[in-house]
Structure formats: structure tokens, C-alpha cells
C-alpha positions in Angstrom: -90.6 -60.4 51.0 -87.0 -61.2 51.2 -86.9 -61.3 47.4 -88.6 -57.9 47.1 -86.2 -56.4 49.5 -83.3 -57.7 47.6 -84.7 -56.3 44.3 -85.1 -52.9 45.9 -81.6 -53.1 47.1 -80.4 -53.9 43.6 -82.4 -51.1 42.1 -80.9 -48.4 44.2 -78.2 -46.4 42.4 -74.7 -46.4 43.6 -73.8 -43.4 45.7 -72.1 -40.7 43.7 -68.5 -40.0 44.5 -67.9 -36.3 44.9 -65.7 -34.9 42.2 -62.4 -33.6 43.4 -60.2 -30.9 41.8 -58.5 -31.7 38.5 -54.9 -32.9 38.8 -52.4 -30.2 38.2 -49.8 -30.8 35.5 -46.4 -29.4 36.0 -45.6 -26.3 34.0 -43.0 -26.8 31.2 -41.4 -24.7 28.4 -43.7 -23.5 25.7 -42.5 -24.0 22.1 -44.2 -22.2 19.3 -44.3 -24.5 16.3 -43.9 -23.0 12.8 -46.9 -22.4 10.8 -48.0 -25.4 8.7 -48.7 -23.2 5.6 -45.9 -20.7 5.0 -46.8 -17.3 3.7 -46.7 -16.8 -0.1 -43.3 -16.0 -1.4 -41.4 -17.8 1.4 -40.0 -21.3 1.5 -41.0 -23.9 3.9 -37.4 -24.3 5.2 -37.4 -20.9 6.9 -36.2 -21.4 10.5 -38.4 -19.9 13.2 -36.6 -18.8 16.4 -37.4 -20.9 19.4 -38.8 -19.2 22.5 -36.9 -20.1 25.6 -38.1 -19.9 29.2 -38.3 -16.3 30.2 -39.5 -15.0 26.8 -36.1 -14.9 25.1 -35.5 -16.2 21.6 -32.5 -17.9 20.2 -31.5 -17.2 16.6 -29.2 -19.6 14.8 -25.7 -18.3 14.1 -25.0 -17.4 10.4 -21.8 -16.7 8.6 -22.0 -15.1 5.1 -18.9 -14.7 3.1 -19.1 -13.2 -0.4 -17.6 -10.7 -2.8 -20.0 -8.3 -4.3 -19.5 -5.8 -7.1 -18.6 -2.2 -6.5 -21.9 -0.9 -7.7 -20.3 1.7 -10.0 -21.0 1.4 -13.7 -18.0 0.4 -15.7 -15.9 -0.4 -12.6 -14.2 -3.7 -12.0 -15.2 -6.1 -9.2 -13.9 -6.0 -5.7 -11.9 -9.2 -6.3 -10.0 -7.6 -9.2 -9.4 -4.4 -7.2 -7.9 -6.4 -4.3 -5.6 -8.2 -6.7 -4.5 -4.9 -8.2 -3.9 -3.4 -4.8 -1.8 -6.3 -3.6 0.2 -6.2 -6.8 0.9 -2.5 -6.3 1.9 -3.0 -2.7 4.4 -5.7 -3.9 5.8 -3.4 -6.5 5.7 -0.3 -4.4 9.5 -0.3 -3.6 10.4 -0.6 -7.2 7.9 2.1 -8.2 9.4 4.5 -5.5 12.9 3.7 -6.6 12.5 3.9 -10.4 9.7 6.4 -11.0 10.8 9.1 -8.6 13.9 11.2 -7.8 15.1 8.5 -5.4 17.6 6.9 -7.8 19.6 10.1 -8.4 19.7 11.2 -4.8 20.8 7.9 -3.3 23.6 7.4 -6.0 25.0 10.9 -5.5 25.0 10.6 -1.7 26.8 7.3 -2.0 29.4 9.0 -4.2 29.9 11.6 -1.6 30.5 9.0 1.1 33.0 7.2 -1.1 34.8 10.3 -2.2 35.4 11.4 1.4 36.9 8.0 2.2 34.7 6.8 5.1 32.6 3.9 3.8 30.7 3.4 7.0 29.8 7.0 7.9 27.1 7.9 7.3 25.7 4.4 7.3 23.5 2.8 4.6 20.4 3.4 6.7 21.1 7.1 7.0 21.8 7.4 3.3 18.6 5.6 2.3 16.5 7.4 4.8 17.8 10.9 3.8 17.2 9.9 0.1 13.7 8.8 0.9 12.7 12.0 2.7 14.3 14.2 0.0 12.3 12.2 -2.5 9.0 12.9 -0.6 10.0 16.6 -0.5 10.7 16.8 -4.2 7.7 14.7 -5.2 5.3 16.5 -3.0 3.7 18.6 -5.8 3.3 15.5 -7.9 1.7 13.6 -5.1 -0.7 16.5 -4.4 -1.8 16.5 -8.0 -2.4 12.7 -8.0 -4.5 13.0 -4.8 -6.5 16.0 -6.1 -7.1 14.7 -9.7 -7.3 10.9 -9.2 -7.6 9.7 -5.6 -10.3 12.1 -4.3 -12.6 11.8 -7.3 -12.3 8.0 -7.1 -13.2 7.9 -3.4 -16.2 10.2 -4.0 -17.5 8.0 -6.8 -16.9 10.4 -9.7 -14.3 8.1 -11.4 -14.0 4.4 -11.7 -10.7 2.5 -11.1 -9.5 2.6 -14.7 -10.1 6.3 -15.1 -8.4 7.0 -11.7 -5.3 5.1 -12.8 -5.2 7.1 -16.1 -5.6 10.4 -14.2 -2.9 9.4 -11.7 -0.4 8.5 -14.4 -0.5 12.0 -16.0 1.4 14.0 -13.3 4.0 11.2 -12.8 4.6 11.0 -16.6 5.0 14.8 -16.8 7.6 14.7 -14.0 9.6 11.9 -15.6 9.5 13.5 -19.1 11.0 16.7 -17.6 14.0 14.8 -16.3 14.4 12.5 -19.4 16.8 13.2 -22.3 15.3 13.2 -25.7 17.9 10.8 -27.1 16.9 8.2 -24.4 13.3 8.5 -25.4 14.2 8.1 -29.1 16.4 5.1 -28.2 13.6 3.2 -26.6 11.2 4.1 -29.3 13.6 2.6 -31.8 14.0 -0.5 -29.7 10.3 -1.0 -29.5 9.8 -0.1 -33.2 7.2 2.5 -32.4 6.0 4.9 -35.1 6.7 8.6 -34.6 4.7 9.5 -31.4 3.9 12.7 -29.7 5.4 13.3 -26.3 2.0 13.3 -24.5 1.1 10.0 -26.2 4.2 8.1 -25.2 3.4 4.8 -23.4 4.7 4.3 -19.9 6.8 1.3 -21.0 8.9 3.7 -23.0 9.0 6.6 -20.5 10.0 4.6 -17.4 13.2 2.9 -18.8 14.2 6.1 -20.6 13.8 8.0 -17.3 15.9 5.5 -15.4 18.7 5.6 -17.9 18.7 9.4 -17.8 18.7 9.4 -14.0 21.7 7.1 -13.9 23.6 9.3 -16.4 22.9 12.4 -14.4 23.8 10.8 -11.1 27.2 9.6 -12.4 28.0 13.0 -13.8 27.3 14.7 -10.5 29.3 12.0 -8.7 32.3 12.7 -11.0 32.1 16.4 -10.2 32.0 15.6 -6.5 35.1 13.4 -6.7 37.3 16.1 -8.3 38.1 18.2 -5.2 38.7 15.2 -3.0 40.9 13.7 -5.7 43.0 16.9 -5.7 43.5 16.6 -2.0 44.7 13.0 -2.4 47.2 14.1 -5.1 48.6 16.9 -2.9 49.0 14.6 0.1 50.7 11.9 -2.0 53.1 14.5 -3.5 54.0 15.8 -0.1 54.6 12.4 1.3 56.8 11.4 -1.6 58.8 14.7 -1.3 59.4 13.9 2.4 60.5 10.4 1.6 57.6 8.8 3.6 57.0 6.1 1.1 55.6 3.6 3.6 52.9 6.0 4.9 49.5 5.3 3.2 48.3 8.5 1.5 44.6 7.7 2.1 45.1 7.7 5.9 46.9 11.1 5.9 44.5 12.7 3.4 41.3 11.6 5.2 41.5 14.4 7.9 42.2 17.0 5.3 39.2 15.9 3.2 36.9 15.9 6.2 38.1 19.4 7.1 37.5 20.6 3.6 34.0 19.1 3.5 33.1 20.7 6.8 34.5 24.1 6.0 32.6 24.5 2.8 29.4 23.1 4.4 29.4 20.1 2.1 26.0 18.5 3.0 24.2 21.8 2.5 25.8 22.2 -1.0 25.2 18.6 -2.0 21.5 18.7 -1.0 21.0 22.1 -2.6 22.6 20.9 -5.9 20.4 17.8 -5.9 17.2 19.8 -5.3 18.2 22.3 -8.0 19.0 19.6 -10.5 15.4 18.5 -10.7 13.3 20.6 -13.1 10.0 20.4 -11.4 
């Protein structure tokens, strides 16, 4: 009986433990993994932005540096255009001095200051500044033609860079040829051993030096004419001082007020500027 009772006790199943609620795992950031099979036409190294807590995405920083073409047929690349622009900016002072009316104006104004006898009035800054603004005034029509015929068509895409340079050179060449003597052009044509060439076909390497030589010649001629009245004043003052026996008195000091008075009475600056503007056959 005891054995039967023990068997019954062994045969009874163990009491079931009531199932409790599942353990709750702490919430963490969710990361979306890239697809295992990339779409056709894409590489497997394409970076997928990660999703941060709050639903924001972080894209990797990228830096792209490159020089692309201008996209215009027959035009040079942007790199070559930058080199040309930097070269023109470097040569801009020389171009302004040698290819415009600046040379003649600054030389004549310097002669006026020397003829009066006051080497520091007006100063070099005033002489150069006045010459520069007179140059802009005289070259205004030429600059307008360059802007209308070359710059604006180039900016609108109608011309490439080479064609724009050729168009811009035409008004400047015409201005220089109007101020250049024929003998100077022939002189440089002979030096360069060029065949007989028409005026409109002359290269710039012949026109520019011929123009500079002509400008120097004209400027010195105008300076000589400006020196004559002041030289007469110096002669008169020297003769009067010698007649009075004032041998130790410097004639330049005595004649300076008379030259200044003469220059002011005839409105000298007005006459000089008017003569300079009229001397250019624009």
C-alpha cells in the first residue's frame, strides 16, 4: 500500500508555474542597414545616411574641387581663361600707359610743371590722377565700342573668348592708327621685315611700338611749345637783373612769381587741357 501510494505520488505531474509577462528590453537607436543587393547601375560602396534618434539623418561631408569646361563650342577651358585674365591684370598698367592717350597727357603736364619752375606743385599724384581721368574721358568712345562689340556678346554667349579678343582689338587699333605717323609704321615694318601690308591688316606688335614712338614725339613737341613763353620771361628777368647790377640775385627766384602770374592770367590749365584734348584725332 505504501508502494502504491509512492507510485501515485511520482505519477502526478508537477504543478505548472503561471507564465508572467515577458521581460521588457530597453529601447535603443534604430539603425537601418544598407540593402544587401544594390540596385542595378549603382555600386556597392554607396553610403546610406544613418538615422539618428529623433528621425534625423546625417549625411557625410563632401568637398568637390574641379575645373570644368565652359560648355561653349570652340572656347578654351576655364583654367586657360583664368591664366589669361591674371596675365591681363598683371599687364593692365602697361596697357593703360602705352595703348591709350595717357603717355602724351602725363608728359605734357610734367613739362608744364617744370616750365613754371615749381617741381613739387602740383604733386606727382595729382599729375598722374589728372592724366588718368583725362585718359578715361578721351578713351570713352573706344571703351564703349569694346563693350558693345566684344564684351556684351561674349557675356551673352554669342562669341567665344578668341573672337571676343579679336573684336575688342579693332577699336583700340583704329584709335592708335589715327595717332600714329606713317613713317613710324613703315619703320617698324622694315625692322620686322614684313612684306607690304594694308593698314587694317597690320599686326599689333607693329602698331603698338609705332604708336608709342609717335606719342613721345608729339608730347615733346607740345612740351617745347609750352616752354617758350616761360623761357622768354626768364630772359627778360635775367636781362633786367644784369642791367641793375644785381649779379648775385638768382634769376629763377625772381622770375617765378612772374611766370605764375602769367600762367594764371591766361588761364593756363584750361588752355593746356584744351590743347591736349584737341590734339587727339578721335
